[in-house]
C-alpha positions, 0 to 999 in steps of 0.5 A, a space after each residue: 328845147 328836149 322833148 321828154 317822152 315816158 320810158 314804159 320797160 314792157 314796150 322795149 320787150 314787145 319790139 326786142 322780141 317782135 323784131 324780125 318775127 314774121 321774117 325769120 322761121 319760129 323756130 322751137 329752142 331744142 329742136 333737131 333740124 337737120 343742115 347741110 354745107 359743102 365745100 366744093 374742090 377742084 384739081 385738072 382731075 376731077 371734083 372733090 366734094 365735102 357734106 357736112 351732114 351730121 347725125 345721118 345713117 349712111 342708107 340715108 343719103 342720095 346720091 346723085 349724079 346726071 352731068 355736070 348737075 349733082 344731088 344729095 338728099 339726106 333723111 333723118 328719123 329719130 325718135 326717142 322715148 323715156 319709160 318709166 315700168 310701163 308707164 311713158 314719161 315723155 316721148 320726142 319724136 324728129 323726121 326732117 331732110 334737107 337737099 342739096 344740088 348744084 352743078 360744075 363746069 365741066 361735067 362729071 364721068 357717072 361711072 367713075 363716081 366714088 361716095 365715102 360717109 364717116 363722122 357725118 361728113 360725106 366726101 365725093 370724088 368726081 373725075 370729071 368726062 375726058 374730052 368734055 372741056 367744050 371747044 374755044 369759039 375766035 369770034 369775028 
């Protein structure tokens, strides 16, 4: 015979609300969130990196290359204030930063690196260092 249980709709609502509450960071709906999506392509001469960083000014971007290590950092400062006459009705501020670092298989020629930023996309051209291919060792 089947067991009978009493259904309480508030228990189901509470379970849905609390599911994963402690596992995910709490995010305020409608709040700004800064993300950076990266795509890395390689050909014989260079690596090409496309980083999507919408809402960032060119002056707030930093790119560092050290050997085979590449680091990209972006900061966002957004302020919005609505006034009616001399009275402030609504004011919002958002300050955030995001950074990504990654290693490439070969070293980069730091002197020949090119960076372009247009329409929220940072494009890096990272030429490979000549003679940095390494040496294959025979195992005996």
